[in-house]
N, C-alpha and C positions, 0 to 999 in steps of 0.2 A: 932742272929738273931737280938736282939736289936741292937748291934752294926752294922749290915747291915742297919737297918732301920733308925739310928743316921746320919751314914755315907752319906746315901741317902739323907735325910734332909740337910745335911751341904752341899753337891754338889747342891742340888736346891738352897739354899741359896747364895753359891756362884754363882752358874748360872744366878740367880736373878739379885745380884749384878753386874756381869759382864754385863747383859744386860741393866742394868741402866748405868753404866758407859759408856756402847757403844750408848746409846741414847743421853747421855749428850756429849759424843764426836762428834759424828753427827750433834747434835746440834751447836756445837761450830763451826763445819766444815762450817754448812750452813750459819751461822752468820759471819764467815771470808769470804765466796764467797759473801754475800752481801755486807760486808764493802768494798772486792775488787772491787766489780761492783760501789758502790758508790765512792771510791777512783778514779777509772778509769773514772767516768762522771765529778769529779771536775778536773781531769786531762785534760780531753777533754774540759770541760768549760775553765779552764785555757789558753789552748792553743787558743781557740779562742778568748779569751780576750785580749791574747798577740798579736794575728794577728790584733785584732781591734787596740789596743795600736800601733802597729808598723804602720799601714795606716794612722792613727791618727798622728804620728809623721811625716810622709811622707806628708801629708795634710797640716800639720802645715809648714813645712819646705818650701812646695811650696806656702802658704800665705805668710811667711817671705820674700821669695826671690821677690813675686809679691809685698810685701809691699815696699821691698828696692827699686824696679823698678819703683813703683809709686812715692816713696819718690825722686828717681833723676828726673823724669819726672816733679813732683811738682818743684823741685828746678830750672831744665831748665826753666818751664813754668814761675816762679817767674822773673828770668833773663830776660825773653822775655817780660815779662809785665812791666817791669822798663823800659826796652829799647823803648817799644812801649808808655808807659807814658811819657817818654822826647820826644817822635816825638810828641805825643799828644799835650804836652804843646807847642812846637815849632809850630806845626799847628795853635793852639788857638791864638799864639802871631800874626802869619800871617794872621789869619781870622779877627782878631781884627784890623789890619791894613786895609786889604781889605773893612771892615765893614766901617771905616770912611771913605774910598775912596768911597764906594758905596752911604753915606749919601750925599757926593757932587754930584754925578752922578744924584741921585733921584733929587735933588733941581734943576738941570739943565733940568733934564726932564720934571719936573712938569711945569717949564717956556714955554718949547716946547709944551707941552698937552695944556696948556692955548692956546699958538699961534695957534694948530690945532682945536681946538674947535670954535675960530674965523674963521678960513678957512673952518671949517665944516658947519657954517653957512652960510657964501658965497656961498659955493658949492649947499648947499640946496637950496637956491633963485634960484640958475641959474638952477639947476634942475627942479624946478618947471615951470620955463620959457620954459624950454627943452621939458618937458612932454605936456604942454598946446600945445606946436608947433608941437610936434609928433601926438598929437590926430588929430591936423587940417589937417596934411598931409596923416594920416591914412584915414581921411574921405575923403579927395580928392582922395586917393588912391582908396577907395572901390567905388566912384563915376565912376572913369575910369575904373576900372576892370567891372563894371555893363555896361558900354558903350561897353568894350571891349567885353564881352559876348553878348550882344545885336548884334554886328557888327559880331560876329562869327555865330552866329545863322541865321542872315541874310543872311552870303556869304554860309552857309551850304545849305539854301533852293535856293539860287541861284545855287548853283553847283548842287543839284538835278534837279532843274528844268533845266539847261544846259544838265546834263546827259540826262534825259527825252527828250529832244529836240533831242539829238545827236543820241539816239536809235532810235528815231522816223523817223529821217532822214535817217538813215543807212538802217532800215526796209522797208521805203517806196521809198527812191530814191537810196539805196547802194551807199551812198555819205557819206565820214567823213566829221563832223563838221569842221575840222580844213582845209579842201580842200575849203569849202564853205565860210568860213570867210577870206581865204586868195584870192578867185577870187572876193570879193568886190562885188558880186553879191545883188541886192537890187530891190524889187517891187517899193518902192517909188521913188528911183533914177531913174528908168526907166520909170515910170510915168512921172516924172518931165521932163526927157529927150523927152517925146514924143512930138508930134505935138503939141501945143500951139494955142490957139485961135479959135480953130474949134470945133465944137460939133458934134461927130461922134457916131456910133451904135457900140455896143459891138458885136464881133463876136462871133459864136457859137462853132466854132473850132478854138483852138487857140494852135499854136507851141510854147511851153515854154522850157525853159533850165531843166535839173534834178534839178536844185535847186529851182523850184516851183516859179521863178519869172513871172513877167507879160510881155508877148512882147509888141512891141511897137505900134503894131497896133489892140492890144486887146483891149484898152480902149481910150476913148477920153475926158480928164477933163481938164477944166479951170487951169492956172497956179495958179491962187490965192486960191485956196481952199486948205485946211488944211489936213495933213494926217489924222486926226481923222474924218473928213468927208469922206474922201476917202476909208478909212481901211474897213468899212464893204463891200464895193463894190469889193474891192480887196481880201478880205478874201473870199466872196462867189465864185469869179472868180478861186482862188487857190482851193476851193474845187471842183469845177467842173472838173480843171486839174487833183485833185488827184483821183476821182471817174476814169477817162479814165485812168491813169496810173494804178489802180487796176485789170480793166478790161485787161489790156494788159498782167498781170500775173507777177510774180517776178522772175528776173534775177539771175540764179545761177552763181555768181563770180568764183566759186572755178570749173567751168568744166574744165578749162584749165589745172589746177593740176589734176584733176580726169584724164584726157586724158593722161597727161603725164605718171601717176602712171599707168594707163591700158597698155600703150606702153612699160613701162619698165617690168611689169608683162608678157605681151604678149611675149618679146623678151627672158625673163628668161625661162617661159614654153616652148619655142620653143626650145632653146638652150639643154633644158632638154629632151624634146622629142627626139631631135637628138641623144641625148646620149642615151637614151632606144632603140631607134631604131638600133644604132649601138650595142649596148650590145645584142639587142636581136639577131640580126643577127651572133654576136660573139658566143653566147650559143647555137644557131640554128647549127652553124658549129662544136662546140664543141660534140653537141649531135648527131649530124651525123656521126661525126668521131668516138665517141664512140659506137653507134650501129653498124657501119661498124666491127669496131673490136670486139665487144660482138658477132655479127654474127659468124665472122672466127673464134672467140674461143670456142664458142657452136657448130659450125659444126665440127671443128675438135674433140673435146673431146665427142660430141655426136658420131661420127663415129667410135673413139677408143672404147668408152664403148658398142656400138653396136657389134663392132666384138668380144671383151670379152665376151657379155653376150652370142653371140649365141656360141662360143667355151665352155663356162661353162655350157649353158643349156644341150648340149649335153653328156659333161663329168656328170653332177649332175643326169639326167635321166638316162643315159647309152643309148643315142640314142634320136630319136626326132628332133624337129626343133624350135627354139626359136627366137622372133625378136620383137625391137623396132623401131615404125616408126611415124614420124610426123604427126599430125592431118592437117597441113597448111604448106607444105614447103616454101610458099611464106612468112610466118609470122612467123620465127623460134623461136622468141623472146618471141611472147605472146601466141603462139598456145600449145596444150596439147600434150602429149607423149602417145602413144597406145603400150600397151604390147601384143602380140599374143604369143600363145604356142602351140605347137601340140606334147603332148608326144608320146612315142613310141606305135604306133599299135592305135591311135587315129587321128581324123581330126583335122585341125587347126580351133581353138576356142579362143574367148576372156579370158582375165583373168578372168572375173566375174564368167564364167561357168565352171571353173575347180575345184575340190576337196579341201578341207583343206590340205591335205599332198602335192598336186600339186603346191597348191599357195604358201607353204611353201618352195619347193624346188625352184620353180620361183622366190620367193624374194630372196634367197639366193644365187641364182645365178647372180641376179639383183646387190645384195650389193658387193658380190664378184667382179662383173664388173667394179664396181665404186673403189672399194680398188685398182684393178689391173691397173685403170688408174691413179689413183693419191693415194697411199698407206698411210695408218694412222697408227700412231706406235701405237693404242690402238683401242680395239673393245670389247664391252661388248655385249655378246649373251644369252638373258634371255629365256631360254626354247624352243628355236629354232626347236629343235628337238622334240617338244612334240607330234607332230602329224605325226610322221615319223615313219616308219617300219624298221625292223633292216637291212635290205639291203640298203634302202635310207640312215640311220645313217651311214654305211659303207662310202656310196659313199660320204656323207657330210664330214665324219672324212679324207677322202682323200682329199677334196678340201681345206679343214683346214691346211692340212700337206704341202701344196704348199705354204702356205702366213706365216708361221710360221718363215721364215727367214726375212721379212719386217714388220709384224705386231705381238702385242703380244695380245693372246684372252683370254678375260677373260668371261668363260662359264658356266652359271647355269643350271644344268642338272639333270634328274632323270635316264637317259639311260646308263648303265655301257660301252656298246661299244663306247660311246663319251667320257666318263671318261678314257678309254684306250688310247685316242689320247693325253690326258693332260701330262704335265711333273710333275706339281704338284697338288696335290690333297687335297682341303679343305672342312671338314665336320663338323656339328654339331649332336652331340648325345647326349642323355639323359639316363646315366646310372642309375641316381637317378630320381624318380618322382619329377617333377617341378624343376630340375637342369639341366640346358644346358650346354655342354663343346664342345668347338671347338678344332679341331686337325687337324694336317695337314701331309701330307705323300707325299714324294718324290719318284717317282717310279725308280729312280736310285738307291735308298737304299734299293730294295726290290729283294730278290733274285727270282729265277724261282719256288722253291717251297713255296715261299709265306712267308718267314722269312725275318727281318731285318738283312741287314749286320752287322758285328761287328763293322766297322769303324762309321756305322751310329747311332747303339746303343750305344757306347761310347759318 
């Protein structure tokens, strides 16, 4: 037992020793890992430094190449500067020669400037004299312009007076001023040419020219009297003559032109009137021929429709008598048409006295009579058989069969007997509430027992 305990103690000591060594080993391993990480970090830093050194070397090489190119460029510039310096020295020598020559030219120019100053003084004196003369001429020019302006004003006043006088002569005597001036008419001259030496009396009624001059016998005045003394008397006489002319009234100088214009217009209107009369006669002749042709066509068509109506009326009613007559046979284009009907077993009466069914049958006979005279390719009948009984529907159907070769009928009806006449039946049904459905049936596709043929069903 003691041996076992001792052995157990030894085992525990050995285990403790082993654990201690294991801890040391793990610590060493941990230290090695940290050292390894530090070495890796140092290696990475060394790599980055190496890359930095390489980039620095490359940059230094580029700088060295740039320096070499700059050195070469500086050498070229030094050579060029030396050549330019030699050129500048040459230009400086040439400039010195030109400067010496310029000094000589400057001396000559100073002499010429002195001469020009003298000439300038002379010219200033001449200019002063010219300015004084110019001012004198301008004063004279202004005086002349003032005189010219005054003359222009006077001329305009005279022209205005002359224009006023010309208008007055034109208004009062219907004469142009140029005509009066060309005629050399003058009251003073006519007075001077009058009988001298005798002292007569002034006449109350004086015959004068349109220029308002004094007649030879109007006044008798001594030759030695001046115009200023005679003027009041002449003007008084002219005033009396002017009053007499005003009493006579104004003369219309445009009357001849107005007459000529009226004659031309009368001739133009007469020509137009003649054309209108001829056109009216032509139109009346055309209307007359159209009326004759219309009467002929209407009469022929009316007789044809009348015969057809009489025949179809008997067929529709199964007897009886129907006719259409003109209210005024003398005026067939303007008069009305009267329809008379006598159904079987009844007396002859007007259409307004018939029953609803009889009116319908009469209208059907009339329409079919018109179709028979001039067939139409289509005809739509909207419930025309609504007021007919079965017997009349059968007769109506028989009439429609006769027109099937020339006219295609589209008939809206609720009668089964009318439906039997059709080739194709179109209907609207409502299988569901509020939902309409269209359907069509061709009677050729239906057998006698009411079933669809197989070919139609397929």
